[in-house]
N, C-alpha and C positions, 0 to 999 in steps of 0.2 A: 663589561656588562652587556651580555648578549640576550636579547629577547627572542624567543621562538614561539611559534604557534603550531600546534599539531591537531589534526582532525582525525578521529578514529570512530569506527562503528563499534561500540562496546557492548551492545545488547540487542538480541533479536528474540522477540517473544511471539508465540502463536496463541491465539485465543479465539474462542467462539466456535459455534457449530460449523461456520463456513471458512474456518482456518484463516482468519485475517492475520497478517504478519506486521507486528509493530517493530520499527527499527529506531534505535536510539543512537544519535551521533553526539560524541563528546568533543568539545573544542577546548584544548588545554593550552594555556599560556604559561611559559616558563622563563625564568631569568637565571642564566648560568646553570641550567639544569634543575633548578628548584621550581616546583609548581607554584604559580601565583594565583591562578584561577582556573576553574573548570565550569563550563556551561553546557547545557544539553538542549538538543532539539529532537523532535520525534516526528515520524510520519508512519502512516498505516497503508499497507498494500492489501488489496482485495483481488480475488481471482480474475474478475473482469469488470468492465464498465457496461452498464445497461442503459441504452437510450431508446426512448419511444420513437417509433417511426411516425411521420406526419403525412397527412393527406395533402392534396393540392391547396386546401384552405389553411394549412398550418396547424390543424388539429390532430391530436394523437389518433392513429387509425387502429389501435389495438394490437399492433405487432411491435416487435422490439429488435434492435440490433445490439449484439453482444461483441465487445472487442476485448480480447485478452489483455491484461495489464502488461505494459512494457516494463520489464525488469532489467533490461540491458544496461541501464545506468547504475544498477545496484552493485554492491560488492559481490564477489564470486560466492562467498559463503551464504549471503542472503538469497542469491539466485538459486543455489543448490537447495536451500530450505524450501523455497517456493515450488520448485519443480517436484520435490519429494512429496509435499503435502497437498498440493493442488491436483488431486487425482481427478479423473473424468467424473467420478461420482460427486466429489466436492463441488466441481465446477457446475454440474447439472443442478445440484441443490441450490447453489448460489444464484444461478440464472432464474430458477423458479421463484425464489424469494424476492429477487429484484423486480421481476415482472409483477408479482402479487402486490408488492408494496407500492409500485407506481400505478397500479390499476385501481387502487382504492380511492374513493372520492375524497377530495380535500388534500391529497398527498401531492 
């Protein structure tokens, strides 16, 4: 009676105007080669992280720092998808959206 656990990325989905990439990871537990259970976890990748810059008093100064999302820990297939769809145009539109949403009062 041998129990094994296998983790695979079994689904990659692209959605939205800014080409978010949703990755699904399946964890499969088998006994003697027969699947006993399968569970899923998901995470979403976006083209970049947008952080407001702060003045000396710690208040947002109206400028932003954009850091490309680190995809180096993702499977090669996911990295290839991100590189293909996150064009300069998509990244620019995402940056504009991030800044606009963080500049709105109450956000």
